[in-house]
Steps between C-alpha positions, in 0.01 A plus 500: 500500500736795460819300551562421128444867413735612775764250386467612139531865609816424699654312207412784260649758735820297531513457122468876443755577772752259350459664158609835638391853419439425129200285600300811594486648147449150360193451719372848407545427128323165537202643692454791257533275196238251624260778596520632143462149359191435715346830389554417131369144539178622662464778241541263203268245660233768531544597133479135386182425697155506335612676183206626301467383141564719196128508403409610853766773482364611162148519642618718790685735265210532258248559779744723691438277802751416772574130554328331793736507801367164620505308170758670278850527638850454371712704266237532223247644745769740624565618144131545423436684828787745456409564136132565569585737784734699276325483162396826334234391253707598196619205294855611419569621852346188654728277294801696623373474858460122458857466368638707787302296754635173357858634514462628855358173631771304313769713664346443842541122452880524508496740793743387776633204299826683431539573873447130579773413249740753651439371853552139386826601330616688810470195727795295365713817491427558867580133558832551322567802722441278802739243354771762467450634853500145638826415324653826619408404857656156445825648370511745790488204738775327302713814514468523878483136616621304201318169473478460877151646545273269303181629666558859393590385148181295483296810590631693201452206264146445630419865439629475144303185420175603669479835324570336163235238566244759610565720199435207266192390696354848455606550137398169339127501593490877445624468141261211439203702627606798288492280189164354604351845555639627169325214320171581673541867412572412137186281477285772653658761273420294191142452619441869559666597170279264300189617688596862434528435126164321503327782686661764279315357201171530690534871578 
C-alpha cells in the first residue's frame, strides 16, 4: 500500500539532491507561493458564494439590520455588515463611511497578489542561479580532469538542467494563478463598487 508513496518519496529526494543547494530556496518559494494562492482562492470563493441582491442590501441598510449569516453571504453582505456596524446616523458622514468601506474592501481583494507575483518571478531566477552553479561545477571538472571524467561532468549538467526546469515549473503556474486571481479580484471590485454607488443613493 505504501510502496508507491515510498518510491515517489525516494525519487523526489533524489531529484532535489541532484539539483543541489539551490533546490532548497526553490522548494521554499513554491510552498509559500501555493499557500498564498490557496488562501486567496478560498477567500474569493467565500466572497462569490450566496451574494445577496441589491434590493436585499437596500432593505438591510434602510432598516439598519445586519444581513442573515445563514442566507446572505458574499462580498455584498460583507459591505453591508461593515457599513451598518460603523454608520453614524448622519447622512453626509454615512456616505463618507460607505465610500471608505468600499475602498477598504477593494484594497483587501488585491492583498497578497503582489507577493504571489514576486515569488513566481523569483523562481526562474533561482533556476538560473542553479544553472550557473551547475555549469561552474562542470567547468571545474573540465579544468581538473579534462573530458576524462564524464560522470562528474554529467552531475554538473544535471544540476544546471534540473534547477532550470524546476524554476519554470514553479513560475509558469504561479503566474497563471496570479492572473486568474487578479481577474477574480477585479470582478469582485466592480461588484462592490456598483453596490456602493447604489446604496449611497439610498442613504
